[in-house]
DSSP file (Angstrom, degrees, kcal/mol; ACC not computed):
  #  RESIDUE AA STRUCTURE BP1 BP2  ACC     N-H-->O    O-->H-N    N-H-->O    O-->H-N    TCO  KAPPA ALPHA  PHI   PSI    X-CA   Y-CA   Z-CA
    1    1 A X     >        0   0    0      0, 0.0     4,-2.2     0, 0.0     5,-0.2   0.000 360.0 360.0 360.0 -39.4  -11.0    7.4   -8.5
    2    2 A X  H  >  +     0   0    0      1,-0.2     4,-2.6     2,-0.2     5,-0.2   0.915 360.0  52.2 -60.0 -43.1   -9.1    4.4   -7.1
    3    3 A X  H  > S+     0   0    0      1,-0.2     4,-2.7     2,-0.2    -1,-0.2   0.914 108.4  51.0 -60.9 -42.6  -12.3    2.6   -6.2
    4    4 A X  H  > S+     0   0    0      1,-0.2     4,-1.7     2,-0.2    -1,-0.2   0.915 110.9  48.7 -60.0 -43.3  -13.5    3.0   -9.8
    5    5 A X  H  X S+     0   0    0     -4,-2.2     4,-1.9     2,-0.2    -2,-0.2   0.913 112.9  46.9 -64.0 -43.3  -10.2    1.6  -11.2
    6    6 A X  H  < S+     0   0    0     -4,-2.6    -2,-0.2     1,-0.2    -1,-0.2   0.904 109.8  53.1 -66.6 -41.6  -10.3   -1.4   -8.8
    7    7 A X  H  < S+     0   0    0     -4,-2.7     3,-0.3     1,-0.2    -1,-0.2   0.852 113.0  45.2 -62.4 -32.8  -13.9   -2.1   -9.6
    8    8 A X  H  < S+     0   0    0     -4,-1.7     2,-0.2     1,-0.3    -1,-0.2   0.804 133.4  14.5 -79.0 -30.3  -13.0   -2.1  -13.3
    9    9 A X    ><  -     0   0    0     -4,-1.9     3,-2.0    -5,-0.1    -1,-0.3  -0.738  61.9-172.6-149.3  92.9   -9.9   -4.3  -12.8
   10   10 A X  G >  S+     0   0    0     -3,-0.3     3,-1.4     1,-0.3     4,-0.2   0.680  80.3  74.6 -64.3 -17.8   -9.5   -6.1   -9.5
   11   11 A X  G >> S+     0   0    0      1,-0.3     4,-1.6     2,-0.2     3,-1.4   0.668  75.9  80.4 -68.8 -14.6   -5.9   -7.2  -10.4
   12   12 A X  G <4 S+     0   0    0     -3,-2.0    11,-0.6     1,-0.3    -1,-0.3   0.724  76.7  71.8 -64.3 -19.4   -4.8   -3.6   -9.8
   13   13 A X  G <4 S+     0   0    0     -3,-1.4    32,-0.4     1,-0.2    11,-0.3   0.799 116.0  19.8 -66.9 -26.1   -4.7   -4.4   -6.1
   14   14 A X  T <4 S+     0   0    0     -3,-1.4    -2,-0.2    -4,-0.2    -1,-0.2   0.508  98.6 111.9-118.4  -9.4   -1.6   -6.6   -6.5
   15   15 A X     <  -     0   0    0     -4,-1.6     2,-0.4     1,-0.1     8,-0.4  -0.387  67.6-121.8 -71.3 141.1   -0.2   -5.4   -9.9
   16   16 A X        -     0   0    0      6,-0.1     6,-0.2    -2,-0.1    -1,-0.1  -0.699  30.0-145.3 -80.1 133.2    3.1   -3.5  -10.0
   17   17 A X    >   -     0   0    0      4,-3.9     3,-2.3    -2,-0.4     4,-0.1  -0.164  38.5 -73.3 -88.4-174.0    2.7   -0.1  -11.5
   18   18 A X  T 3  S+     0   0    0      1,-0.3    -2,-0.1     2,-0.2    -1,-0.0   0.824 132.3  49.3 -53.3 -39.3    5.2    1.8  -13.7
   19   19 A X  T 3  S-     0   0    0      2,-0.1    -1,-0.3     1,-0.0    32,-0.2   0.200 122.3-103.6 -88.4  17.6    7.5    2.7  -10.8
   20   20 A X  S <  S+     0   0    0     -3,-2.3    31,-3.0     1,-0.3     2,-0.3   0.836  86.4 118.7  63.8  34.6    7.5   -0.9   -9.7
   21   21 A X        -     0   0    0     29,-0.3    -4,-3.9    -4,-0.1    -1,-0.3  -0.844  59.2-126.8-123.5 163.4    5.2   -0.1   -6.8
   22   22 A X     >  -     0   0    0     -2,-0.3     4,-1.9    -6,-0.2     3,-0.2  -0.585  32.9-105.2 -99.4 169.4    1.7   -1.2   -5.9
   23   23 A X  H  > S+     0   0    0    -11,-0.6     4,-2.7    -8,-0.4     5,-0.2   0.821 122.4  60.0 -62.0 -29.5   -1.3    1.0   -5.2
   24   24 A X  H  > S+     0   0    0    -11,-0.3     4,-2.4     2,-0.2    -1,-0.2   0.881 102.0  51.6 -68.0 -36.4   -0.8    0.2   -1.5
   25   25 A X  H  > S+     0   0    0     -3,-0.2     4,-2.5     2,-0.2     5,-0.2   0.943 110.7  49.2 -59.5 -46.6    2.7    1.7   -1.7
   26   26 A X  H  X S+     0   0    0     -4,-1.9     4,-1.6     1,-0.2    -2,-0.2   0.926 111.5  48.4 -58.6 -46.2    1.2    4.8   -3.2
   27   27 A X  H  <>S+     0   0    0     -4,-2.7     5,-2.7     1,-0.2     4,-0.3   0.895 111.5  51.2 -62.1 -39.9   -1.5    5.0   -0.4
   28   28 A X  H ><5S+     0   0    0     -4,-2.4     3,-1.1     1,-0.2    -2,-0.2   0.933 110.7  45.7 -64.6 -47.1    1.2    4.5    2.2
   29   29 A X  H 3<5S+     0   0    0     -4,-2.5    -1,-0.2     1,-0.3    -2,-0.2   0.777 117.4  45.4 -69.5 -25.0    3.5    7.3    1.0
   30   30 A X  T 3<5S-     0   0    0     -4,-1.6    -1,-0.3    -5,-0.2    -2,-0.2   0.325 108.6-123.7-100.1   6.5    0.5    9.7    0.6
   31   31 A X  T < 5 +     0   0    0     -3,-1.1     2,-1.2    -4,-0.3    -3,-0.2   0.853  54.0 156.6  56.4  40.3   -1.0    8.8    4.0
   32   32 A X     >< +     0   0    0     -5,-2.7     4,-2.5     1,-0.2    -1,-0.2  -0.681   9.9 170.4 -98.6  79.9   -4.3    7.7    2.4
   33   33 A X  H  > S+     0   0    0     -2,-1.2     4,-2.9     1,-0.2     5,-0.2   0.880  73.2  52.8 -62.8 -43.2   -5.6    5.4    5.1
   34   34 A X  H  > S+     0   0    0      1,-0.2     4,-2.1     2,-0.2    -1,-0.2   0.896 112.2  46.1 -62.5 -38.8   -9.1    4.9    3.7
   35   35 A X  H  > S+     0   0    0      2,-0.2     4,-2.9     1,-0.2    -2,-0.2   0.918 112.1  51.3 -68.5 -42.2   -7.7    3.9    0.3
   36   36 A X  H  X S+     0   0    0     -4,-2.5     4,-2.5     1,-0.2    -2,-0.2   0.922 110.3  49.4 -59.2 -44.3   -5.2    1.6    2.0
   37   37 A X  H  X S+     0   0    0     -4,-2.9     4,-2.3     2,-0.2    -1,-0.2   0.924 111.7  48.6 -61.0 -45.1   -8.0    0.0    4.0
   38   38 A X  H  X S+     0   0    0     -4,-2.1     4,-1.2    -5,-0.2    -2,-0.2   0.931 111.5  49.6 -60.2 -46.8  -10.0   -0.5    0.8
   39   39 A X  H  <>S+     0   0    0     -4,-2.9     5,-2.7     1,-0.2     3,-0.3   0.907 110.5  49.9 -61.1 -42.7   -7.1   -2.0   -1.1
   40   40 A X  H ><5S+     0   0    0     -4,-2.5     3,-1.5     1,-0.2    -1,-0.2   0.909 109.0  51.3 -63.9 -42.0   -6.3   -4.4    1.7
   41   41 A X  H 3<5S+     0   0    0     -4,-2.3    -1,-0.2     1,-0.3    -2,-0.2   0.751 109.0  53.1 -67.0 -21.0  -10.0   -5.6    1.9
   42   42 A X  T 3<5S-     0   0    0     -4,-1.2    -1,-0.3    -3,-0.3    -2,-0.2   0.346 132.6 -87.8 -95.5   5.5   -9.8   -6.1   -1.9
   43   43 A X  T < 5 +     0   0    0     -3,-1.5    -3,-0.2     1,-0.2    -2,-0.1   0.554  66.4 161.4 107.2   8.6   -6.7   -8.3   -1.6
   44   44 A X      < -     0   0    0     -5,-2.7     2,-0.7    -6,-0.1    -1,-0.2  -0.355  46.1-115.6 -60.9 141.6   -3.7   -6.0   -1.7
   45   45 A X    >   -     0   0    0    -32,-0.4     3,-1.7     1,-0.2    -1,-0.1  -0.718  21.1-156.7 -82.9 113.0   -0.6   -7.7   -0.3
   46   46 A X  T 3  S+     0   0    0     -2,-0.7    11,-0.5     1,-0.3    12,-0.4   0.769  91.6  43.6 -64.8 -26.4    0.4   -5.7    2.8
   47   47 A X  T 3  S+     0   0    0      9,-0.1    -1,-0.3    10,-0.1    -2,-0.0   0.009  80.2 149.3-108.7  28.1    4.0   -6.8    2.6
   48   48 A X    <   -     0   0    0     -3,-1.7     2,-0.4     1,-0.1     9,-0.4  -0.344  42.5-133.6 -61.2 139.6    4.5   -6.3   -1.2
   49   49 A X        +     0   0    0      7,-0.1     2,-0.3   -28,-0.1     7,-0.2  -0.808  43.9 134.8 -95.8 135.1    8.0   -5.4   -2.1
   50   50 A X  B   > +A   55   0A   0      5,-1.8     5,-2.2    -2,-0.4   -29,-0.3  -0.992  20.0  48.4-167.6 173.6    8.4   -2.5   -4.6
   51   51 A X  T > 5S-     0   0    0    -31,-3.0     3,-1.7    -2,-0.3   -31,-0.1   0.014  94.3 -55.5  77.3 176.7   10.0    0.7   -5.7
   52   52 A X  T 3 5S+     0   0    0      1,-0.3    -1,-0.2   -33,-0.1   -32,-0.1   0.765 137.7  52.9 -61.4 -26.4   13.6    1.7   -6.1
   53   53 A X  T 3 5S-     0   0    0     -3,-0.2    -1,-0.3     2,-0.1    -2,-0.2   0.487 102.4-133.0 -88.4  -3.2   14.1    0.9   -2.4
   54   54 A X  T < 5 +     0   0    0     -3,-1.7     2,-0.3     1,-0.2    -3,-0.2   0.946  59.8 139.5  49.0  55.3   12.7   -2.7   -2.8
   55   55 A X  B   < -A   50   0A   0     -5,-2.2    -5,-1.8     1,-0.0    -1,-0.2  -0.775  54.6-104.3-129.2 167.6   10.6   -2.1    0.3
   56   56 A X     >  -     0   0    0     -2,-0.3     4,-2.1    -7,-0.2     5,-0.2  -0.409  37.9-106.0 -85.4 164.0    7.2   -2.7    1.8
   57   57 A X  H  > S+     0   0    0    -11,-0.5     4,-2.5    -9,-0.4     5,-0.2   0.869 121.8  58.2 -56.5 -35.8    4.4   -0.1    2.2
   58   58 A X  H  > S+     0   0    0    -12,-0.4     4,-2.6     2,-0.2    -1,-0.2   0.937 105.1  48.6 -59.9 -46.7    5.2   -0.1    5.9
   59   59 A X  H  > S+     0   0    0      1,-0.2     4,-3.2     2,-0.2     5,-0.2   0.916 110.5  51.7 -59.6 -43.1    8.8    0.9    5.3
   60   60 A X  H  X S+     0   0    0     -4,-2.1     4,-1.8     1,-0.2    -1,-0.2   0.921 110.6  48.1 -60.0 -44.0    7.7    3.7    3.0
   61   61 A X  H  <>S+     0   0    0     -4,-2.5     5,-3.0     2,-0.2     4,-0.2   0.922 114.9  45.0 -63.6 -44.3    5.3    5.0    5.6
   62   62 A X  H ><5S+     0   0    0     -4,-2.6     3,-1.7     1,-0.2    -2,-0.2   0.942 111.8  51.9 -63.7 -48.1    8.0    4.9    8.3
   63   63 A X  H 3<5S+     0   0    0     -4,-3.2    -1,-0.2     1,-0.3    -2,-0.2   0.829 113.1  45.1 -59.4 -33.9   10.7    6.4    6.1
   64   64 A X  T 3<5S-     0   0    0     -4,-1.8    -1,-0.3    -5,-0.2    -2,-0.2   0.351 115.4-113.3 -95.4   6.5    8.4    9.3    5.2
   65   65 A X  T < 5 +     0   0    0     -3,-1.7     2,-1.5    -4,-0.2    -3,-0.2   0.788  60.3 154.0  71.8  28.5    7.2    9.9    8.8
   66   66 A X     >< +     0   0    0     -5,-3.0     4,-2.7     1,-0.2    -1,-0.2  -0.642  11.6 171.5 -90.7  80.7    3.6    8.8    8.3
   67   67 A X  H  > S+     0   0    0     -2,-1.5     4,-2.7     1,-0.2     5,-0.2   0.903  73.9  50.7 -60.2 -46.2    2.9    7.7   11.8
   68   68 A X  H  > S+     0   0    0      1,-0.2     4,-2.1     2,-0.2    -1,-0.2   0.911 114.0  44.9 -60.7 -42.8   -0.8    7.2   11.4
   69   69 A X  H  > S+     0   0    0      2,-0.2     4,-2.9     1,-0.2     5,-0.2   0.901 110.9  54.6 -67.4 -40.6   -0.3    5.1    8.3
   70   70 A X  H  X S+     0   0    0     -4,-2.7     4,-2.3     1,-0.2    -2,-0.2   0.942 110.8  44.6 -57.0 -49.4    2.5    3.2   10.1
   71   71 A X  H  X S+     0   0    0     -4,-2.7     4,-2.1     1,-0.2    -1,-0.2   0.884 112.6  52.7 -63.8 -38.8    0.2    2.3   12.9
   72   72 A X  H  X S+     0   0    0     -4,-2.1     4,-1.1    -5,-0.2    -2,-0.2   0.953 110.3  46.4 -61.0 -50.8   -2.6    1.4   10.5
   73   73 A X  H ><>S+     0   0    0     -4,-2.9     5,-2.3     1,-0.2     3,-0.5   0.893 112.3  51.1 -62.1 -40.2   -0.4   -1.0    8.5
   74   74 A X  H ><5S+     0   0    0     -4,-2.3     3,-1.7    -5,-0.2    -1,-0.2   0.890 105.5  56.1 -62.7 -38.5    0.9   -2.6   11.7
   75   75 A X  H 3<5S+     0   0    0     -4,-2.1    -1,-0.2     1,-0.3    -2,-0.2   0.745 105.8  52.2 -66.8 -21.7   -2.7   -3.1   12.9
   76   76 A X  T <<5S-     0   0    0     -4,-1.1    -1,-0.3    -3,-0.5    -2,-0.2   0.270 129.5 -94.6 -97.1  10.0   -3.4   -5.0    9.7
   77   77 A X  T < 5 +     0   0    0     -3,-1.7    -3,-0.2     1,-0.2    -2,-0.1   0.667  58.5 172.3  93.6  17.4   -0.4   -7.3   10.3
   78   78 A X      < -     0   0    0     -5,-2.3    -1,-0.2    -6,-0.1     2,-0.2  -0.365  36.2-116.6 -59.7 137.3    2.4   -5.7    8.3
   79   79 A X        -     0   0    0      1,-0.1   -21,-0.1     2,-0.0    -1,-0.1  -0.528  16.1-156.1 -78.6 141.8    5.7   -7.5    9.0
   80   80 A X              0   0    0     -2,-0.2    -1,-0.1     1,-0.1    -2,-0.1   0.482 360.0 360.0 -96.8  -4.5    8.4   -5.5   10.7
   81   81 A X              0   0    0      0, 0.0    -1,-0.1     0, 0.0    -2,-0.0   0.366 360.0 360.0-137.3 360.0   11.3   -7.6    9.4
């Protein structure tokens, strides 16, 4: 479904959603690596700030104990500071 939405509106890769998060934040918290990879290849900002915590997708992944997602985001150049 995410791919269909992006294909229909490519701005969704960087747009803030209702909760002030990006789709990449959503993918990070839900450990959806394939979706995260797709979003990044379509232009998602890996270090986008969002949500109530004003944090990056990497922070969300770390905070929620998503080790695989954390390593994935780091491998794509997510900033640690």
